[in-house]
N, C-alpha and C positions, 0 to 999 in steps of 0.2 A: 755446532756439533756441542754435545751435552758433556759435561762435566764430570767427573767421576767424585762419587763423596770422598772430603777427606784430601781430594786434591789440590795442592796449592796452585796458587795465581800467580803470575809472573808482576813484577813491579810498574807501576802506572803513575803519570805525570801526576797524578794527585797525591800519591805516595809523596814525591818529596815535597810538594805546598806542604804538607801536611806538618811533615819532619820538619819545616820550615816554621809554621806558625810555632809549632811545640818551644824550638829553641828565643822565638822573640820573647814569648810570652815567661822562659825562667830569667833572661836579663833583670838583672835584679837594678830595682827603682834606687839611683845614690844620691846622696844628700850633699848636695852645692849651696845651701846654706851659707856657709865658712866661706865659699869662694866668692859667691853673690857679695858679701858683705863687704869685702875685701876690696871688690871692684866698685861697690857704691859708694864706700869709705874714702876710699882714694880718690872721685870723682868728684864726693862733694856731695853734690847733684847728679840726679841721669833720668832720663826721662822713662815711659813703660815702652817706646821702641825703643830705645839704647840698649835696655836688661833683655830686652825679647833676644834685639841682633847678637849678643853677647851670650846669651842664654844657648841662641841656632849655632855660632860658632864654635860654641864648646860641646855640643852633640848632647847637648840636655834636650828632654824632651816636654813638650809645654807642661804636662800634668806635674814632671820632677821642679821644673820652672815655678810652676805657681808652689806647689808644694815649698819647695826651698824661701819664696815669700812671704808665704802664710806662718812661717815660721820665723824668720824676723820680725816680723810683726809682731808676731803673738810675744815675743819676746823684749818687743821695742827697742830693740837695738834700729830699727828705719822707721820711717814713718811716711806716709803718702800724703801727698797734696798736690793741689792742681796751681800752676803757676798761670801768670798773669793772661796768658790766650788760653787757658781752658785744657792745656793737656796736661796727664799725672804724672807728677814726677816722685823716685822715692829720694831720700835723703837719708844721710846718717847721725843717729841721737848721739850728743855728746861730743 
């Protein structure tokens, strides 16, 4: 059956999915630099895997996690090194 011009269509499943995507986009990225710094400082040394696990438990996205790492590295609050086994570790400076 053809629709008349100007007739509104009812909601569909795709409308719900689109609304959910818009809500996800609106979620603001939080700056977790200070939290991450405190974690690394309290542990002394943290492997990349431990730091990623910590971020995941805190609900940080991968982008937020790496942004926090880059902020700390650029501020020279932490440094990254390779341990004896060749694993990447992060250390608090000072």
